[in-house]
C-alpha positions as CSV (number, residue, x, y, z in Angstrom):
1,X,0.9,-0.6,-7.0
2,X,1.8,-2.7,-10.0
3,X,2.8,-6.3,-9.2
4,X,3.1,-5.6,-5.5
5,X,6.6,-4.1,-5.9
6,X,7.3,-1.7,-3.1
7,X,8.2,1.8,-4.0
8,X,11.6,3.0,-2.9
9,X,12.2,6.0,-0.6
10,X,12.6,9.5,-2.0
11,X,15.6,11.4,-0.9
12,X,16.2,15.1,-1.6
13,X,19.7,16.5,-1.5
14,X,20.6,20.1,-1.2
15,X,24.0,21.5,-0.5
16,X,25.3,18.0,0.2
17,X,22.7,17.4,2.9
18,X,20.3,14.4,2.2
19,X,16.8,14.5,3.6
20,X,14.2,11.7,3.4
21,X,11.0,13.2,2.0
22,X,9.0,10.0,1.3
23,X,9.5,6.8,3.2
24,X,9.8,3.5,1.4
25,X,6.7,1.4,1.0
26,X,6.4,-1.5,3.4
27,X,4.9,-4.9,2.7
28,X,2.1,-3.9,5.1
29,X,1.4,-0.8,2.9
30,X,1.2,-3.1,-0.2
31,X,-1.1,-5.6,1.3
32,X,-3.3,-3.2,3.4
33,X,-6.2,-3.1,0.8
34,X,-5.9,-6.6,-0.5
35,X,-8.8,-9.0,0.2
36,X,-8.1,-12.5,1.7
37,X,-10.8,-14.8,0.3
38,X,-10.1,-17.3,3.1
39,X,-10.9,-14.6,5.8
40,X,-14.7,-14.4,6.6
41,X,-14.2,-10.9,7.9
42,X,-13.4,-9.7,4.3
43,X,-16.3,-8.9,2.0
44,X,-17.6,-11.9,0.0
45,X,-17.7,-10.0,-3.3
46,X,-15.4,-7.0,-3.7
47,X,-17.3,-6.0,-6.9
48,X,-20.4,-5.5,-4.8
49,X,-20.5,-1.9,-3.7
50,X,-22.4,-2.8,-0.5
51,X,-19.5,-5.2,0.5
52,X,-16.8,-2.5,0.2
53,X,-16.4,-0.4,3.4
54,X,-16.6,3.3,2.8
């Protein structure tokens, strides 16, 4: 997601009744795939295909 800005929820409305169809994106969602260079458990080189879990 661009610049780590959370996506808003998506709400559908029909006949005056609102229904959540996509929940908002959380900070955890945004950071889930980020790599922390200070964490030795993260791959040393994310550009190395062998370092990226599949």
